[in-house]
N, C-alpha and C positions, 0 to 999 in steps of 0.2 A: 506846438510848431509843426513835427514827427506828427499829426494827426493829417494838419492841412498839409503834410505833403505830401501826403498816404493816398490824400484823395483828391490831390489835386492827378498824379501821378495814372493813377485809374479812370479819374473821371476825361484824363488822356488820349489815356488810350482806349476808352472804354468809343470815345465818340469819334479818333480814327480809326477805326473798323467800322464801326455807323456809319460817316461821314456827315457826321453833325456838331454843331458848334458846341465846344467843352464846359459853356457858360450852362445847355442844359442840361447837362449833368452836377458840375458844381458847385451852382446856386443852390438846386436845393441840398446837396450833400450837405453844407457847409449850414445850410439849414437846424438842419435835422440830426447832426452828429453833433457838430459845434456849436450849435445851440448861438447861433450867430441870428437877428433881426433879416430881414429881408433887405432893406438897402443895403445894408452891411457887409452882406453876402455877395447882392451882384456888383460893389463898387468894388472887391476882394477880386469878384472873379475881373472886371475893367482894370482893375488895378496887370493883373495876372499877366491880360491879350498882348500889354507891349511887349516885352521879351522876344514870348512867340511872334508877334507881327515881326518885328528885328529877324530874327534869325531865320524863317520864313524865305523874306523879301531878300535878303544880300542868298540863301541856297538858290534862289527861282530865280535870283538874277546873276547869278551864275553862267543858272540853265538856258538865260536869253528870254524867261517868258515873260521878265519884270515892263509894263511899262508905266517907265517914272512919272511920269506928267500924268499921267491918272492915278498910280498911287500916290504922289503929293499933294491933286487937288483933291479926291478921297477923305487925307489927313488930314489935309487944312480944314474941310468942312469939319472933320470930325471936335476937332477944338472949340469952335459956337452950339455945334453939333450935345458935347456933351456938357458945358455950362449952360446950354437950356433943359439939359435932362435933370441937374441939381436943382435947379430952382424950380420944376416942377414933383419933384421927387419929393422935398421941403415945403414943399407947398400942398397936399398930396396927402391921405389918409395913408398909412402902412398898409392895411388893411384891401387900398385898393392895388395900393404896386403888387397884394402879393396873389389876389384876382386875375387884375392884369400878365401877371407875369406865369401862370396859370390857364394862361389863356395861350399866350405864347406855346408855353412846353404846348399844348393842343397839338396846334397848328401844327405842331413840328412831326410829332408826335403821325398826324395825315399823313400831311408830305410824305413822309417814310415807308407811313403802310400804302401809299397811292405809290411809291415808284419800284 
């Protein structure tokens, strides 16, 4: 648990400094340092987003930056999207998930270099 918490803190700080999603750092760290399978690491990362998103939304609401209708639409559509993702990840070989995530990381890296 302590290792996972440290990974979360370091990944969150680095993501905030670099302006990228924490999952881009959190998922590989869980796979490498905690020996989690790719799918479990991704699921753990997605679960960790919930409290962060809620706190962030509450803070931004206080600043007047929250468009509640849009947020509810995105949040509402995330539920069926997550269900479709679960069905997909259970139907696809784990190696394909790993390769797809690596492709996503390369895309994120290219975007960082471009900007």
